[in-house]
N, C-alpha and C positions, 0 to 999 in steps of 0.2 A: 314305745319309749324312745326319746331322742338321745342319741349317744354321740358325743364328739370324741374323735380319736386323734391325738397328736402323734407324730412319728409314724404316720399311717403307711409310709412307703418302706419302712424298715422290715427286718426279718420277722419280728413278732407282729408288727402292725398289719402287714399284708394278710397274714393268716387270720388274725383276730377280726379284721374288718369283714372278711368272708364269713367267718363263723357268726358274727353279729347279724349280718344280713340274712343268713340262713335261719336265724332265730326270729326274724321279723322286725329287728330294730331299725329305726330311722337313723341312719349313720351319716355323720358329717366327717369326712376324712381330711385332716390337716397335715401339711408337710411343707418343707421348703420348696420342693419341686413336685407338686401333686400330680403333674402330668405323667409322672412315672407310674402312677397307680392306674392300672387298666384291668378291668374284669369283664370278660366277654359276656355280652348280653345283660349286664347289670347297670342300671342307672344309679350313679353314685354322686352325691354332692361332695365337691372338694373345694378347699380353699388353700391359698398359699399363706403359710405362716412361718415366720422365723423368729424364734425367741430372742435372738440378739437384737431384733428391731421392734421389740414390744412397745406399743404406743399406748397401752392402757385400755384399748377397746377390744381386746381379743375375745372376751366372753360374748360380746354382741356379734362379732364376726363369726364366731363358732355357732351362732344360731341360738344362744342361750339354752344349751342342752340340759336335760334332766340329770345327766351324769357325764363327767369328763373322764375319759380313760387317757391318762397321760403317760406316753411311752417315750417321748422325745428326750434325747440326751446326746450331746455332742462329745467328741474327743475320744471315742472308742475306735479300736480295741486297746489303746494304750492305757492300761490300768494305773500306771505309776505316775503319770503326768500331773503336775500340780495345777494344771489348767482346770481340772475338775473342781478343785477347791477355790481357786482364785477367780475363775471366770464363770464356770458353768453353774456352780451352786448359787451365787447371788442372782444370776440370770433366771434360774428356775424359781427361786423364791419370789422375785419381782413379778414374774408371769402369773404364778399361782395366787399370790396375794391380790393381784389386780382382778383375777377371776372371782376370788372370794368376795372382794368388795363390791363387785358388780352383781352378785346374787347367786353364784354357784352354790348348790346345795349338796351335791354328792361328788366325791372324787375318788378315783381308783388310780394308783400310781405303782409302777414297777420299780422295786428296789433291786437288791442282788443278794444271793446267798453269801457273797463275800463279806457282808456285814457281820457274819459270825466269826470272821477272822480265822485263827488257827485252832479253833475248838474241834475236837474229834468226835466221832460216833454219830448217833442219831440226834439231830438238832431240832429242838422244840422252839416254837416262837417265843416262849417265855424266857429263854436264855438271854443274858445281857449281851450286847454287841461288843465286838472287839476288833474292828476293821484294821487291816495293816496296809492296804493300798490307798492311794489318794482317791481313786474312784469310789471305793467302798466307804471311805470316811465322808466324802461329799454326799453320797446317797444317804448315809446314816444321819448326817446333819440335816438334810432335807426332811427326813422322816420325823426327827425331833421337832423341827419347826412346824410341820403340818399337824402333828399330834397336839402341840400347844395351841395352834390355830383352831383345831376342832374343839378342844376343851373350852375355848373362849367363845364358842358359838359359831365357828366357821364351818366349812363343808364337812359332812360326815366322811370319814376316811377309811378306805381299805388299802392296805399297803402290802403288795405282793412281793415275795422273795423267790424269783425263779432260780432253779438249780441248773442242770446242764441240758438245755434245750438243743435239739439238733433237727436238721431237715433241709428241705429245698429253700434256697434263698439266703442261707446263712453266709456270713462273711467269709471271704476266701481264706482268711487266716485261721479259721476254726478247724478242729481236728476232722470233723465230718467232711467239710468241703475240701480239705487237703487230700483226704483219702479218695474222694470221688475224682479229684483232678489227677491223682496218680493212676487210678484205674483207666480214666479216659486217655491218658498219655501212653498207656500200654506198659507201665512200669512192672517190674518183676518183684520188687520189694518195697517196703514202706518203712521209713525210719521214724521212730517215735521214742517216747520215754520208756522206762522199764515196764510200764503198763500194769503193774500189780496194785497201784493205788485204787481205792474204792471211791466211786462217784455215784451221783444220782442222776441218771439220764432219763429224759422225757421227750418224746417226739413232739415236734411243733404242732402237729395236728391235734394230738391229745391236749397239749398245753392250751391251744387256742380254744378248744371246746370247753375246757374247765374255766378258762379266763372269761370267756363270753358269758357263761352261766353266772359267774360271780358278779360281773358288771351289771347284769340285768336284775339280779335277785339279792345279792348280799350287800345290804346297806350298813355302813358303820361297822365293818367286820374286824377292823384293826389289822394286825400283822398276820399274814397267811403265807405259809410255804407253798410254792407252786412246784410240785415235784412228784416223783413216782413213789417215793418211800422205800425203794429197793436198792440196796448197795450193790454195785456191780464193778468188777475190775475193768479198767480202761481197755486192756487188751481183749477182754471178752466182748465188750461193746463193739470194738473194731471188727472182730471176727463175725459178729452178727450182722454188721453193716455190709461186710463183704459178701456174706451169704445172700442178703437181700438184693445186692447188686449183681449177683451171679458171677462174682469175680474171685480170682485166686491170686493173692499176693503173699509173699513171705514177710512176716513182721520182723523188722530189724530192731529188736528191743534194746533199750538202754543207750541209744545214740544221744538222746537229749536228757538232761537232768530233770528231776522232779521240780515243778514250780515252787518257788520259795515263799509264795503267798497263800498256799493251800496246805492243810494238814494231809497226812497220808491217807486217811480214811474218814469220810464224812458223807452224810446223806440227810435228807429231810424227813421229819415226821409228817405224816399225812392225816393225823387224827383230826385236826381242826378243818383242814381242807375237805375231807370226806363228810364231816358233819354238816358243813355249809352246803355242799353239793347235794346232799340228801334232801335238804329243804328247798332246793332251787327248782 
């Protein structure tokens, strides 16, 4: 199966490209700077692609793939910037509409768990969305557009909502990367939030394996949570990471406040994800 991946040099992209290649997919990796994508001993087709310069021939340049895994999104990690709504959303719609008109049949797109907004507890895909950040509102707007496009005969859609992925290559501003940086710097303590809030953490290796299986096998799956389904206190996750790193730091809890765009406790339901993976 021929799979084109946009945002291939990003945190998720690098790991998913590797997972797809392992599964035998014919991968075309697209990014603004594809030369940053290097995999030792692997021949990988890459193209330079910038959604801001979309000329309408992107689908042909992507090799007319059987499925497009669309990960690219600019403007992160600033979740509150209106550029997500004013600039990125119309840019995304134009790019994907052009691909649809050119013949794209299957589309897999990553949204965000922040589409659920401030809803607490175990979150099912059937819940209504209630995003409170500009980023999540833009992602939700793209989902609505693509679902309407699919209903009108456009590409079959699988819309993934990743929860708290962590691992190598994550942005320097992420909790995991900040912890690793503190360990590397020889710090004796690590300042963080109160840490008792419950989140759904999933390693990037596990996420990439699940995502690649869905890309290759789950056609027209609709909305799917990409998560562990296990609520875990943030402080507990940090302590587990420290153990994996063989490091010892004192957690300085309560230095930073709770994020105002997340509920105190939420995690994803894996019921639909597991059912899809069982048939993959």
